[in-house]
N, C-alpha and C positions, 0 to 999 in steps of 0.2 A: 340701772344700766351700767354705771361705773363699776359697781361691785361685780357684776357679771363679767365685764371685760377684764378686770383685774384677776378674777378667778381663772378665766380662760388663759390669760397670759402666764399665770403662775403654773398652770397645768402644762402648757407648752414648754416652759422653762425647765420644769422637772423632767418631762419626758425627753427633751433634747439633751439634758445633762446625762441621763441614763444611756442614751444612744451614743453620745460622744465617749462616755466612759467605757462602754462595751467595745467600741471601735479601737480605742487606745490600748485596752488590755489584750485585744486580739492582734495588735501590731507587734509581733515578735519576729526576730530574724530567723531565716531558714537555715538549719544545720543540714545541708544537703547530704552529708556523709552518713546520716542516720535516719533519714525519712524516705518515704516512698515517692515523693513528687517527681524526682529525677526519672524514675522508671516510667511513671505515668506520661510524662512529656515525651519520652522516647517512644512509648507505645503509640501515642498520637501521630508522631512523625512517621513511623514505619508503616502504620495502617494507611495513612494518606498517600504513602509511596508504594502501596500495593503488597506489603509483606503480610499476607493473610494468616501465616502460621502463628503470628502473635496472638491470634484469637483462639487457637485450639491446642497449641503445644507449648511445652516449656522451652520456648525459642531461644532464650538467652543463656542457657546452661550447657556446658559440655558434659556434665555427668548424666543427665537424663533428658536429652534434647527431644526425644519422641514421646515423653510422658504426657498423657492427655491433660489438658488444662482448659477450663472454661473461663475465658476472660470476661467476667460479668461487669467490669468497670471500663471497658474499652472506650466508650464515648466520653467519659471524663478525661481520658488521656488526650483525645482529639481536642476537646475544649481547652484543656490546660496547655497543649502545644500551641494552639492558635493564639491564646492570650499571651503566652510567653513570647511567641514570635513577634507579636505586635508591640508589646511593651515590656518584655523582660520579666524578671522575677519580681520587680517592684510592682508592675502593673498586675501581675498574677496575684500578688498579696492583696492589693487594693480590691480587686474583683472579689476575692474570697471573703474579705472583711465585709464588703457591702452585701454579699449573699447572706451572711449570718446576721447582720444587723437588720436586713429585710425580714428574715425569719422571726427575729425577736419582735419586731414591730407588728407582724401579723399575729403572733401568739398573744401579745399584749392586747390587741384590738379584740380578739376573740374572747379573752378574759373580761375585758371591760364591758362587754355586752351581757355577761353573766352577773357581774357584781359591782360595776361602777369603776370609775377612774382610779381612785386612790388605793383601794384594796388590791386592784389588779397590778398597779405599779409596785406596790409593796411586795406582792408575790413575784413579780418580774425581777426585782432586785434581790429577792431571797434566792432565786435560782441562778444568779449571776455566776457563782463559782462553778456551776456545772457547764455553763455556756462557754467559759474561757479555759476549761481544764484540758481541752485538746485543741490548741490553736493551730496545729500544723495543717497545711493545705491537704485535705483528704476528700475522697468522693463522698464521705458521709456528710459533708457540709451541704451538698445538694439534697441529701436525704432529709435533713432537718428543715431545709427551706421548702421542699415539696410537701413534707408533713404539715408544716405550718400553713402553707398555701391551701392544701386540700381541706384541712380542718376549717379554715376561714371561709372558703367557698361553700362548703357543705352547710356550715352554720348560716351563712347568708341565704342559702336556698331554703332551709327550714323556716327561717324568719321572714321569708317572702321579700328579701332584699336583692335577690338574684334569681333570674329565670332559668328554666331548664336548658335553654339554648346556650347560655354562658357555661353552664355546668358541663354540657356535652361537648363543648368546644375545648375547654381548658383542661379538665381532669383527664380525659383520654390522651391528650397531647402530653401532659405531665407524665402520665404512666409510660408512654412510649419512650420518653427520655429516661425516666427513672429506672426501668428494667435494664437499660444498657449503661447506666452510670454507677449504680451501687446495689449491693446485695440486700439492703433494707427495703427494696421496692415492694415487698409483701405488705408493708404498712399501708400502701395505697388502697388495695382491696379491703384491708382490715378496717380502715376508716370509713369507707363507703358502707361496709356491712354494719358498722356500729350506728351510723346515721340512719340507715335503713331500719334497723331495729328500733331506734328512737322514734322514727316516723310511724312505725307500726303500732306504737303504744297510744297514738292519738287517732281516734276514729275519724276525725275530720280531715286527716292527712292521707286519705286513700290515694289521691292523685300523686302526692309526694312519694308515697310508698311504691307506687307503680314505676315512677320515673327512676327512683333510686335502685329498684330491683333490676331494671333494664341496664342502668349504669354499671351495676356490680358485674353483670355478665359481660358487658363490653370491656371493663377494666381487666377482668380475669382473662379474657381472650387476648387482650393486648399483651399480656405477659409472655405470650408465645413469640412476639415480634422481637427476637434477638438472634444473634448469629448461631446459637446452639439450640434454638427451638425449645422443645419440651424439656430437654436436659437443663437448658439455661433457666427455664421457669422454676425448676426444682432446686436451684443452687442454694436458696436459704436453708434447705434441710441439711446442708453441710455444717450448720451450726451444731448439729448433734454428732458430727463425725469426730473421731479421735485422730489428731494429727501427731506427728512425731516431734514437733517443736512446740513447746508450751509458751504462748505469747501472754504477756502481762495483761493485755487488753481483753483477753478471754477468761480471766480469772474472776473469782467472786470478790465482793467488797471486803469480806472478812479476811480473805487471803491477802489482799492488798494492804489492809490495815496492819496485818502482822508483818508483811514484807517491807512496808514503808511506813513505820509508825509515826514519822514526823510530817507526813502528808495529811493536811487537814481536810482535803476534799472528801475522802471516803468516810471519815468520822462525821463530817457535816451531812453527808448523804443519809446516814442512818437517822439523823434528826428530822430531815425533810421527808424521808420516806415514812417515818412514823406519823408526821403531820398529814401526809397524803392518805395513809391507810386509816387514820382516825377519821378523816373527812369522809372516806368511803363508807365506813361502818355507820357513822351518824346519818349520812344521806340515805343509806339503805333502811335504817331504822325509822326515819321520819317520812321518807317519800316512797318507800317500797319499790315496786316495779318500775316506777317512773325514772328512778336513778340507776336502774340495773345496767343499761348500756354503758354509761360513763364509768360506773363502778368496775365493770369488767375491763374496760380500756385502761383505767387507772391502775387496777391490780396487776394487769398483764405487764404494763411498762415498768411498774415498780419492781415486780419479781424478776423480770427479764434483766433489768439493769443491775439488780443485786447479784444475779448469777454471772453476768458478764459486764465488766465495767466499761466496755466500749459503747454500751447503750446508755451511759449516764447522760451524754449530751442530748440525745433525743428525749430522754426522761425529763431533763431540765426544761425543754421547750414545751412538752405536753403538760408538765406540772402547772404551768402558768394558767391555762384555761381550765383545766380539770379541777385543781384546787379551788379556783375561783367559783366554779359551779357548786362544788360540795359545801363550801362554807358561806355562800352568798346569802341564804335565808337568815343567817345569824349575825349579819352585819348591820349595826345601827349607824346610819350614815353620819349623824351629828357627832358621835363619839369616835367610832372606828376610823372615819375618814381623817379626822384630825391626828389620831395616833399613827395611822399609816403614812400620812404626809410627813410627820416629824421623823418617824422611823426611816423613811426613804431618804430624807435629807441627811440624817445621821449616817446612813449607809454610804451615801455618795461622798460625804466628807471623809469618812473613815477610809474609803478606798483611795482617796486622793492623798490623805496624810499618812496613813499607816501601812499602805501597801506600796512600797517603792517600785516603780517601774520606769523604764526608759523606752518609750515606743521606738521601734525600728522596723522597717519593712525591707524586703529584699533578702539577699544572702548574708550570712555571717561573714565577717571579714576574713579573707584568706582561705576560705573553705575549698576553693578549687586549685590551690597551689599544688597539692600532691598529684592531682590528675595531670596537670600541666607538666610536672616533673616526669611522670611516667611516660608521657607521650614524647617529650623532648630528649629524654636520656637514652632512648634506644632499647629499653627493657622490653622483653617479649614473654608471653605466657608459655605454658599454662600457668594461670594465677590461682593460688589458693586464697580465697576471700572468706571472711566471716559473714554471718547472716545479716548483720546490721548494714554493712557497707555495700550490699549487692546492688541496690537501686542507684547508688552513686556511680558505681562502675558501669552499670548499664547505660546511664545517661552519658558518660564520657567515652566509653569504649565499645559500645554495641557495634556489631559488624566487623570490629577489629579484633576484639578479645572476648571470648565467652567467659562467663563466670562459673566458679565452682558451685556456689549457692547464692541465693538472694532472698530478700525478705518476703517470700510468698510460700507459706507453709504448705498450701494446697497444691503447689506445683511440683512437689517431690514426694516419693513414697514414704510411708511411715518408717520403714526399716532404714532408709537412708540417714535420717536424723539419729535414730536410736542405736544403729549398729555401725555407722560410718562417721558422720559428722561430729557427734559429741565424743565418742570413744577415741577418735584420732587426735583430739586435743587433750584428752586425759591420760592416754596410755602411749608412751613412746614407741612401743612395739607396733601398735595399730597405726601410728603416724608413719613409721618406716614403711609399713606395707602399703599405705595409701600413696606415699611418695614414690614407691616403685611402680605402682599401678598407673598413676596419673602423670608422673614426671614433672612435678611442679618446678618451675624456674623462679617464680616470684611469690612472695607472701605479701598480701595487701590487706591490712587489718585496721579496723576501727578501734582506736586506743581505749575508748570508754565502754567497751563491751563489759557489762556488769556480771555476766555469767561466770561461775567459778571455773568452768573449763576454759573459757576464753582468756582469763587472766593467767591461769596456770600455763597455758600454751605460750603466751607472750614471754613469760619468765624463762621457759625452757628454750625458746628460740634465741633469746638474747645471749644465753650462755652456750649455744650450739655453734661450734666453730665451722660447721658446714654452711651456715647462713650468715651473710654480712648485712648489717643494717645500713641502708643507703639513703634513707629519708625518714624524717620524723618531724611532726609539727603538733599543734594542739589537738588535731583530729585523728591523724593516722600515723601508722608506721609501716615502712616498706622494707622487706628483706629480699636480697638476691642470693641465689644458690651458687656457691663457688663451683667453678668448673662447668656450669651450665649456661652461663651468659658471658659475654665479652669481658674478659678480665680488666680491660681498660675502663669499663663502666664502674666496676667495684673500686679500682684504684683511684678514680676521680671522686667518687661520692661516698665511700665507706665512712661511717661515723665512728668516732672514738668510743670505746666502751665506757669512758668516764662520763658520757652523757646520760647513761642509764643507771638506774638504781631501783631497788625493790623496797617499797615502804608498806608495811602492814599487809603483806601478801599480795601487793599489787605492783605491776610493772609501771614505771614512769620514766 
């Protein structure tokens, strides 16, 4: 009895340490000038106040205000706005961390039922790096939670630990939320289909097969319950569409390794993906058709995350139960459990000792100073803004100032980025034409834009006598056009040129 209690206490201690470690590594400050959450909060506020155009049009931009846009994440905005209104950015951060920790716990429990506690915890810590590589508050956090929840519920159903009533209450409700929160909602029907396939491989599971077949049709129909109906249901197909602005999150793992050679996440991914694919091959060799549904799901998530790194976090969550299933028959508890326990403890210690972090939630210090300056100084648009800072300007200035562009590639035509936005930062003649067309009074730029055209543009504007730098901090720089704004504003706030220098082809 004493040994059993000690073993149980040791397991609880290990699992708790992993949960705390995950929460701490997810506790990062919000750089509001370069993330999407500001726009999401504003979406929620405007939708609740009756601004329905936010759902269907490029509402925030003065360049293409009527361009059709399917807002497939509108409900996330409503949730984010309500959480922010109740408890600010600190409460919003805590809510998001709890969401991901909950997903981790569900994925671990699903894995534990395949292969036992210690091996599942070892796999969970092995996927840690993927779970914390995108800590910004995003709609995809709900996707990974719903993914883990659906997998756990469907597994409980096949193991007779949950009845059909629970399944038909929770999974359709999840899907209604999911289709209005994030574009990964297609994973809901995909999971039901995989579990239906798995049930069909067992002759004694005819009733389960019938129930899951009906559930699949229900979930597919529920995907129509969104503001854009059938078009909204088909938005995941936009993943195959060519956009004018190439986002890093949509690039392949090999591209990211070449672009960011010092980032270990993508190199580590190749190792874990090899482990996953090896498990798939061995499982198919040994268990044939019985392993086919899980093999298809594992191969799909591995290949998809390789082709678009934004899928690495969902891959990390699914890796935990799937790898547990693939390798479970080869786990000798007496030996492997000890090795996994020691490895997990070593991993926890290394994360604490060798990965320096200082947990912080809420906003980065001083991140809103530039917006307050803009509002109090009397500056007026039109404003030329770069891609990264669009969500920040929407959060602070929506309904007062429209933005030139924001960080929604799908909300603008392909030619806008390729023939206007990028060339006007690279070619002074194109910039002059755009200036004449749009009549910019202010340039509001995120300083750490790493695109080559963004840095070149900043260098040109610093030396351009037509534009006066009136504000600069660690996040942004603001220019006012001489002759277009009150000269008194420039006289009061113009910064000396000695503040600026160019280092290794970068403005600073």
